[in-house]
N, C-alpha and C positions, 0 to 999 in steps of 0.2 A: 689470469681469473683473478686472483687475487689482488691485484691490481683495479679489474673492472669491479670487483663486489666491493674495494673501497672509495669508488668515482660516485659510485649509485648511494653509498652512503653518506655520500658530502651533497650530491642533490637531495635527497630525501632531508638534509639538516637544515638546507638552505629554504627547500619549502614549507619546513613546522617555523624556519622565523618569518618569514612572509607571513604564513596565519594566526602568529601571535600579533605580529606589527600590524595587521588589519581587524584583530576583534579589540584592542585598547586604543588603536584610531575611532574604534564606535564613538568613547568619548566625548570626539569631536563632533563627530559626522552626525551624530543623535542629539536632537534640543533636550528630550529631554534628560538624555543624563548630559550632558552639557551644563545644563543647568545646577543638580545634583555638584558637578566636582569644578565646575567651572574651572578656568587656566591653569589649574594642581593640575587637571589631566596630563599633561607634560610627563608628570614625574612617572605616569604607569607608561605613559613610553619612553622614558628615559629606562627604566627601569628592563623594560622587555631589551633594546638593545643591546646595553650592558650587560644584563644579566645571563640571557641564552648562553649557554654553550654546547657544545659538541657530542656531547652524552649527559645523558641523565643523571647520572652522579655527581658533575661538572656545575648540570646547573646547580641541583638542589643547595649542595654544598657552598657556590657562591647566593644563592638567592638565602641563605642562611644567613650566611655572612652579611650580606645586607640588609637581612628584617634587624638584627643582631645591634649590630653598626647604629642604624637608624633610630631605633628605639632607646638605647644607651644615648647615642648623642642627642637625640631629641627631647628623653625624658630631664638630661643635664644643662643642656643647655633653655631650656624654661625655666628651671629652679635659676639658673643665674643669671636670667634676665628678668625673672620678677623679683628673684632678690633685692640685683642691681633698683630697682622703680619701689622698690616700698623703702629703701632705707630713706629717700627724700632729702636728700643731696644737691638736688640741680641735674641741670643735664652734663653739667664737666664732671660730676662726682661719679654718674652713671657710666661714661665712657672711662673712665679711669681702674671702673669694678670690671666690664665687660671687658678692656681690654688687658687686664694680668688674667684674669678667668681664659682668656685666649691661649695668651701665653702658655700658662703653667700647663691645660690639658694639651694643647697643641704640643707641647715640648716631650709630654709623658709618649701621649701616644708615637709621634717620631721615634720615642725610644724602643718603646714596645714590640715597633713593626721593626726593629733590628734585633729582636732577640730571635736565634732560629727554630726556637721550638710553636711560637706564634706567627711567625711571619711565614711557615709550612704550611700552616692549613686558616690562619686564621686575618692575613695581610688584608686583604679585601675585605673584610669588615672593621678594621682599625681603621684605612685607607675610608670610608662611607661615615664611622664612628667622628673622623676627623670636621669633614664634607657638614655633616648634618650640623653637627655642635656649631658651626661657625654661622651658619646660613638660619640656626634659628637664635643663638645671642645675642648677633648682631643685628639679628630683626628688632631687639628689644631694646636698642638706643632709641627708637622714634616713641613716644608714649602712646601715639596713637593706632599701637600696632596690638592685635592680641597673639601673641604667641603661643598661649596654649592652643586654639584655634587652628594657627596655621601651623603647627607642630600634628595637629590631630588628621587635618585635611591632607596634609603631604604624607604621612603614614599611609593612612586608610588609599589614598590612590598606589602609594608603594606596595602595599598590600593584595590591592587590584593585581597590576602588573606581574609581581610575582603567582600567584594561584593561575593567572593566565599561560604564566612560562613553565609552572609544575605540570596544569593540567596537558598541554602541549604535548611534551618532553615524555612525560610518561604515557599516554592514553595515542599518542598520533608515534607509528610507528618508531615505538623506542631502540634508542642506540644505548647500550649499557659499556660501559667501561672494563665493569668484570670482567664481558666477553671479549673484550679486547685484550686485557691484560693476561685471561685465561689462551685464550688462544697464539695470543705472540708465543707466549712462556710454551707451550707443545710444539709450533713452530724450527722453535732454536733449537730443541733437542733434534727433532728429524733434521732442520740443515746443516746440526755442526758434525749430528753422526754421519752426510754425506761430503763435509767437507775432509772429515779422518779418511774416510774410502778413499776422494781426489789424492789426499794426501800421502799414501800411503801407496796410492796409485802411481803418485812422481815418483814413489822412492824408488817401486822396482822401474819404470822407465830408467832410470838414471843408473841403476845397480844392472840394469839388462843393455844399453848402450842404446837406449832408442831417446834418444835425445832429442829427435823433430818434430816428436808427438807434441801436440797442447801443452803449456805450462796451467800447475793448478790456479785457481782463484781463490784467493782470500779474504774476498769483497764482507762475507757474510760473518766472518770473525770479526771483521773491524765493524760491523754492524751492532755484533752483539756486544762490542765490549764500549759503544756508543749512549748505550740502551736504559744507562742508571736511572737520567733524569728522566726520563719515557716511562718505563716502571714504577717510578715513586711518586710518580702525577695520577698516576690509572689508581694503584693501591688506593693514594690519596681519598680521589672520586670514589672510587667501587665502596668504600665503606660509608658512604655517602645513598647509597640506593638499595629503596628498599626489598624484599623479599620478593625475586623472580627464578623462573625456570628451574634450575640444580643449585643456586646461591644462594641460600638462607640468611637469616640475620647472623653477623658474629661471624659470618665465615672469615679461617684465619690467612689472612691477606697477606702478611706478615711475611709467613713462609714462603709466597712467590716471590717477596725483595731477597730475602737467604738464596731462595733457589736463584733465582738471577744472578748474586753476585758471583755465585760457581759458577754459571754457565758463563760469566765475564772472565773468569779468572782462568778455567777450561782454552777458550778461545783462546787467550791470550798465549798458552802455552802448543793449540796447534798452529797457531801463526807461528809462534817460533822456530817447533821443527818445520815447520815448512821455508823460514826461511836460513834455517839450517842447513837444509836440502838446495835451496838453493847456492847459497856460498861454497858449497864443498861438493862441487862435482868431481873433480879427479880422485879427493881421497873420499871419498864415498864409491866411487866405481873399484875399490879394491872391497867389497864385500862382494863382489862377483868370484873372487879369485880366489878368495881366502879361503880354507877347506874347515875351518870352526869355526864359519859362521853360516847360517843357513835363511834363504831368503825363506822358505816358506812358515819361517817365526815372528817374522812381520808379518808375515798376510794374514797368520794363528790372533797373532794381535788384535791385528788392525778388525778382521771380520768377528772377534769378541767385542770388541769396545764399538764398535757399530750397533752392533744384533742390541748390547744393550740399551745404548743410548737410545735405539728405536723404542724398545722396549715401553722403557720409562716414559716415553713422551704419550706413547699409545697407551699405557695406564690412565696415566697424569690426563691425558685427551677423554675418552671414556669413563674415568671417575671410579677407575675399578681397580682393586690393590693386585699388585702383580707378589712373584716368590723375591722378594727382595734379601731376605735372611737365607733363603738356600742357595739354586742355583747361578742366580748373578752374583753371588759371593764368593763364590764355588769358583766361577769362571774368571771374575779377576786376579784370585790369589792362582790359580792357573797364569791368566798371563803376564801376573808379575816374575811368577818365577820359569815363564819362557824367556823374557827378557833378561833375568842373570845370565841366564844360558848363552846370552849372544858375545858378552865380553870373558874372557874366560884371561885375569890376570897372567898368566904363567904364558901364555903364546901373546898376548899381546907385544911383551917386549921385542917383537919379530918382526914389528911393525913401523913406520916411519912416525913421526913427533905430527904430522898435520895429519896420518891416515887415526892416529890413537884418538886425538882431540875429538876429530868428526865425528868417531864413531861415540864415542863416552859420548859428548854431547847430545847425538840424535835418539843415545839410549836413554841418558838423563833424562830426555824432554821426553818422551814416553812413557818411563816412568811415570812423570810427574803430572800428563793426562789418565794416565791411568788411577791413581791418585785424588788426584779432583772428580772421577765417575764414581769411584767410592763414596765421597760426599756426598755426591747425587743420588746415591742409592739409598743414603742415612737420611737425607732432608727429602726425602720423595718418600720418603716411609710415616716419619714424621707428619708429613703431611696428610696422607692416606687414614692414619692412626685419630688427627683432632678435627680433618673434615670429616670423616666417615664413609671413607671408600666404601661397596662395595663387595663383597668378598667372592672372586672366581679363581677355578682353579685354572693355575699357567702350568705351560710346559714347557721347558726351556733345553735347547738340546746344549748340550755338554762340548 
């Protein structure tokens, strides 16, 4: 179902790009419009081709960068060209001044593209600045070229392409980066909860001697671990989007990045716990034979952690507050205490070294899982307060 929905979004995006290209092509196809803009209409078409992105935020952000880069680059290019022409030192002198300005501004702009904070949000704008500056200032070498008119006409055509892109992306089945970031974050809560349930189910099979059953899959954990760059891009795009639906201006998208970071750490510990089980079949089988270790303890911890993750994910999905300070915190504390009872120092000496190492490693990883869930509770609670989630009465079983 999710894959089908994503495919439909791709089809909608393709149709929107086609509509935008048809609209800007009218500058060429209709004679009255072509007489007004001339050959510079190509800049409007180029703007649509390079600017239109999958989400509304990405399109608006890229359009802002393109507009800013065009205005600054065109303005400085005109000033440099006019300055070279006004000195009146001949064709060779003009070429030297323009060449020097191209070198200076090109070098500075390239350096700015290497600055992480600028590269993250304004890399495209700096690149457009370099392109526009060079196109305009080099045109000034020819004395018969009116650089101000050239810059104005290109800017107007780029503006027309920008307006077409923004109107289509906002008013024709808009695709929001903010919705995608919100939904993907919520789905990771639920997916990791299911993975933990499968992981503990694997533990039950091992200690029960049922090794011929299907093995747990940790592909979800690997997917979560590789989600950082996508989350950062979506958060950046979401900041450009206007008020829509349940997301207003200045919505705390940075909190989603922090939640995503904790989710990746949680996924790493879940994956490590799963690999620990797979690598310690024989030592972990001693859990079943041991009188001081109870399988029910692991199952109780599993149910508590899974329930809490699902509750947090559901509260984010519905954008409502959950009882993070009360029952959830109490359940996590009880789960940690239950795990501490699994290992009894006085009786660990009765086991072999490999058994001690396997059991201690697994319990340690479970402790870390609970610790990361506690961090998630705090991060979600802060998001609820900053974003203004609505308050509801949530009943949690202990």
